[in-house]
VOPAGU-2260 file (C-alpha; in pm, 1 decimal, decimal comma):
REM VOPAGU-2260
SITE   aa  ch    i         X         Y         Z
SITE  ASP   A    0     -12,9       9,2       6,5
SITE  VAL   A    1     304,7     250,3     -31,3
SITE  THR   A    2     272,6     518,6    -251,5
SITE  LEU   A    3     522,7     800,6    -364,9
SITE  PRO   A    4     452,2    1145,6    -550,3
SITE  GLU   A    5     421,9    1139,4    -917,6
SITE  GLU   A    6     575,9    1420,0   -1100,2
SITE  THR   A    7     510,1    1291,2   -1453,0
SITE  PRO   A    8     444,2    1560,7   -1687,6
SITE  GLY   A    9      51,3    1583,1   -1706,1
SITE  SER   A   10      -5,8    1404,9   -1374,7
SITE  ALA   A   11    -213,3    1614,0   -1137,4
SITE  ALA   A   12     -18,1    1822,3    -861,1
SITE  GLY   A   13     -17,2    1629,5    -552,1
SITE  THR   A   14     -76,7    1280,8    -738,0
SITE  ARG   A   15      39,5     965,6    -530,7
SITE  PHE   A   16     149,0     690,1    -722,2
SITE  PRO   A   17      75,7     313,6    -583,0
SITE  PHE   A   18     329,1      58,5    -690,5
SITE  LYS   A   19      66,0    -157,8    -876,0
SITE  ALA   A   20       0,0    -234,0   -1235,3
SITE  LYS   A   21    -306,8    -173,7   -1420,6
SITE  PRO   A   22    -534,4    -467,7   -1462,9
SITE  GLY   A   23    -394,5    -710,6   -1719,0
SITE  GLU   A   24     -55,6    -542,1   -1695,4
SITE  LEU   A   25     279,7    -517,3   -1543,0
SITE  LEU   A   26     459,1    -263,1   -1374,5
SITE  VAL   A   27     858,2    -252,4   -1355,2
SITE  ALA   A   28     962,4     -53,8   -1017,8
SITE  TYR   A   29    1286,7      45,6    -982,7
SITE  PHE   A   30    1478,7     288,5    -734,9
SITE  GLY   A   31    1766,7     477,7    -897,5
SITE  TYR   A   32    1904,7     806,3    -996,4
SITE  THR   A   33    1973,7     981,1   -1338,2
SITE  SER   A   34    2382,5    1043,6   -1284,5
SITE  CYS   A   35    2425,9     674,5   -1219,2
SITE  PRO   A   36    2731,3     587,0   -1423,9
SITE  ASP   A   37    2644,1     223,6   -1467,1
SITE  VAL   A   38    2374,5      16,2   -1282,4
SITE  CYS   A   39    2076,7     241,4   -1376,0
SITE  PRO   A   40    2168,3     310,4   -1749,8
SITE  THR   A   41    2239,4     -69,3   -1794,6
SITE  THR   A   42    1928,0    -165,8   -1616,7
SITE  LEU   A   43    1698,3      50,2   -1783,7
SITE  ALA   A   44    1851,2     -34,0   -2151,0
SITE  ASN   A   45    1825,4    -391,9   -2075,0
SITE  LEU   A   46    1451,2    -355,3   -1987,8
SITE  ASN   A   47    1384,7    -149,2   -2310,5
SITE  ALA   A   48    1555,5    -421,8   -2507,7
SITE  ALA   A   49    1352,9    -683,8   -2326,3
SITE  ARG   A   50    1036,2    -498,6   -2407,7
SITE  LYS   A   51    1134,9    -485,3   -2769,6
SITE  LYS   A   52    1175,6    -896,0   -2742,7
SITE  VAL   A   53     826,1    -900,8   -2606,0
SITE  GLY   A   54     683,5    -743,1   -2917,1
SITE  ALA   A   55     314,1    -619,3   -2907,7
SITE  ASP   A   56     255,8    -709,2   -2530,5
SITE  ALA   A   57     538,5    -465,1   -2449,6
SITE  GLY   A   58     235,6    -204,3   -2417,1
SITE  ARG   A   59     125,3    -402,1   -2119,9
SITE  VAL   A   60     468,6    -319,6   -1949,5
SITE  ASP   A   61     500,5      10,5   -1755,3
SITE  LEU   A   62     779,8     145,5   -1577,8
SITE  ALA   A   63     780,8     360,0   -1227,8
SITE  MET   A   64    1123,1     481,1   -1122,5
SITE  ALA   A   65    1168,9     658,5    -794,1
SITE  THR   A   66    1486,1     887,3    -762,6
SITE  VAL   A   67    1707,8     811,6    -477,0
SITE  ASP   A   68    1862,3    1162,8    -540,7
SITE  PRO   A   69    1578,8    1414,7    -552,8
SITE  GLU   A   70    1806,5    1707,1    -493,7
SITE  ARG   A   71    1973,1    1651,1    -837,3
SITE  ASP   A   72    1688,8    1465,3    -993,1
SITE  THR   A   73    1418,5    1716,7   -1070,8
SITE  ALA   A   74    1073,7    1625,8   -1239,8
SITE  THR   A   75    1212,0    1757,6   -1561,0
SITE  VAL   A   76    1554,7    1574,7   -1534,5
SITE  LEU   A   77    1388,0    1251,0   -1452,4
SITE  ASP   A   78    1136,2    1286,2   -1738,1
SITE  GLY   A   79    1399,2    1339,5   -1996,9
SITE  TYR   A   80    1600,4    1061,0   -1877,9
SITE  LEU   A   81    1315,3     781,4   -1861,7
SITE  ARG   A   82    1207,8     889,7   -2220,9
SITE  HIS   A   83    1525,0     752,1   -2354,7
SITE  PHE   A   84    1439,5     404,9   -2201,8
SITE  ALA   A   85    1063,6     376,2   -2203,4
SITE  ASP   A   86     750,5     505,4   -2384,0
SITE  ARG   A   87     520,9     441,7   -2067,1
SITE  TYR   A   88     691,7     568,7   -1743,4
SITE  HIS   A   89     594,4     727,9   -1404,1
SITE  VAL   A   90     842,4     999,0   -1263,1
SITE  LEU   A   91     833,2     939,8    -876,9
SITE  ARG   A   92    1022,6    1164,5    -646,1
SITE  THR   A   93     979,7    1277,5    -290,0
SITE  THR   A   94    1217,0    1501,3     -98,1
SITE  ASP   A   95    1101,0    1327,0     234,0
SITE  PRO   A   96    1349,6    1082,5     337,7
SITE  ALA   A   97    1097,3     884,7     532,6
SITE  GLN   A   98     859,9     849,8     260,2
SITE  LEU   A   99    1151,8     719,8      29,7
SITE  LYS   A  100    1266,0     488,5     296,5
SITE  ALA   A  101     918,1     371,4     354,5
SITE  ALA   A  102     906,0     268,2     -24,2
SITE  GLU   A  103    1242,2     122,7     -14,6
SITE  ASP   A  104    1171,2    -103,5     285,2
SITE  VAL   A  105     852,8    -232,1     128,9
SITE  PHE   A  106    1076,7    -379,7    -185,0
SITE  GLY   A  107    1378,6    -431,8      65,1
SITE  THR   A  108    1599,1    -197,1    -110,6
SITE  SER   A  109    1820,5      83,4       9,4
SITE  SER   A  110    2006,8     389,3     -77,7
SITE  SER   A  111    2211,0     683,2      59,2
SITE  VAL   A  112    2339,4    1014,5     -63,0
SITE  ALA   A  113    2618,0    1164,4     105,1
SITE  LYS   A  114    2870,3    1460,4      19,5
SITE  THR   A  115    3251,9    1417,3      33,1
SITE  GLN   A  116    3458,1    1690,9     197,4
SITE  ASP   A  117    3516,4    1821,0    -147,5
SITE  GLY   A  118    3150,4    1881,9    -206,6
SITE  LYS   A  119    3119,9    1565,5    -462,7
SITE  VAL   A  120    2797,3    1367,0    -417,4
SITE  GLU   A  121    2824,6    1015,7    -355,8
SITE  VAL   A  122    2489,9     795,3    -411,1
SITE  THR   A  123    2460,7     431,0    -310,6
SITE  HIS   A  124    2159,5     228,4    -427,3
SITE  SER   A  125    2032,4    -144,2    -445,2
SITE  GLY   A  126    2030,6    -234,9    -826,9
SITE  THR   A  127    1721,2    -471,9    -794,8
SITE  ALA   A  128    1426,0    -404,0   -1061,2
SITE  PHE   A  129    1060,5    -546,2    -943,1
SITE  VAL   A  130     794,0    -676,7   -1158,9
SITE  VAL   A  131     477,2    -610,7    -983,0
SITE  ASP   A  132     110,8    -697,0   -1084,1
SITE  GLU   A  133    -201,8    -516,6   -1023,1
SITE  HIS   A  134    -248,8    -624,1    -639,4
SITE  GLY   A  135      94,4    -481,5    -597,8
SITE  THR   A  136     246,8    -824,7    -551,2
SITE  VAL   A  137     629,6    -873,8    -661,7
SITE  LEU   A  138     617,2   -1154,3    -923,0
SITE  VAL   A  139     991,8   -1133,5   -1011,6
SITE  GLU   A  140    1303,5    -970,9    -878,2
SITE  TRP   A  141    1574,6    -874,4   -1130,5
SITE  PRO   A  142    1919,5    -828,5    -988,2
SITE  PHE   A  143    2166,7    -597,8   -1158,3
SITE  GLY   A  144    2326,2    -761,1   -1463,2
SITE  ILE   A  145    2018,0    -971,9   -1572,8
SITE  THR   A  146    2009,4   -1019,8   -1953,1
SITE  PRO   A  147    1736,3    -848,3   -2180,0
SITE  ASP   A  148    1659,8   -1224,3   -2278,2
SITE  ASP   A  149    1623,8   -1342,3   -1922,2
SITE  MET   A  150    1398,8   -1021,6   -1886,9
SITE  ALA   A  151    1200,6   -1105,8   -2192,4
SITE  ASN   A  152    1122,5   -1448,9   -2097,0
SITE  ASP   A  153    1004,1   -1356,3   -1721,9
SITE  LEU   A  154     795,0   -1084,4   -1877,5
SITE  ARG   A  155     628,1   -1285,0   -2139,3
SITE  VAL   A  156     559,6   -1568,9   -1847,1
SITE  ALA   A  157     416,0   -1282,5   -1598,6
SITE  LEU   A  158     202,6   -1126,5   -1869,7
SITE  ALA   A  159      46,2   -1459,0   -1938,3
SITE  LYS   A  160     -27,7   -1497,6   -1589,9
SITE  VAL   A  161    -169,7   -1167,1   -1551,4
SITE  GLY   A  162    -354,4   -1182,9   -1891,9
SITE  ALA   A  163    -519,8   -1510,6   -1771,7
SITE  ALA   A  164    -616,3   -1351,8   -1465,2
SITE  THR   A  165    -775,8   -1060,1   -1608,1
SITE  THR   A  166    -985,2   -1291,2   -1861,8
SITE  THR   A  167   -1083,7   -1545,7   -1617,7
SITE  GLY   A  168   -1151,5   -1295,0   -1332,2
SITE  SER   A  169    -916,5   -1492,4   -1090,9
SITE  THR   A  170    -646,5   -1336,3    -909,6
SITE  PRO   A  171    -286,8   -1431,2    -995,5
């Protein structure tokens, strides 16, 4: 039942995003930051490649990225970053550390932002992405480094599961 503020262009001010997919769809939830040198761009590029491998059903896969570096990741910066990796996404950003920690705790992730004595910003974060269904249930956890082929296979299996649940009226 955790939510974070959504700052995707076009979303109403004050909108809170629940970490749940729409019925018959999947949500990939990810905690990262735009100036990440390796983990975030690799994970998001792999997800983009996996969605292409899934084909027409890729339209049933949504992305929500919560920044762990809200001081530097404004809504505009996040929007520009995410549009390189997905056509459907949600920009999630809070400047309240307690809100971010509550969301991270639900997923078992963590992050920290610190400044060195010379003023350099150092960010650490978990590198796991989560495939979530319409009930907010995590169906798959992807550790950093999973291949696009493996992601695509997981997405096909999960999409079949949520698609069957939607058409039969049962829960996954």
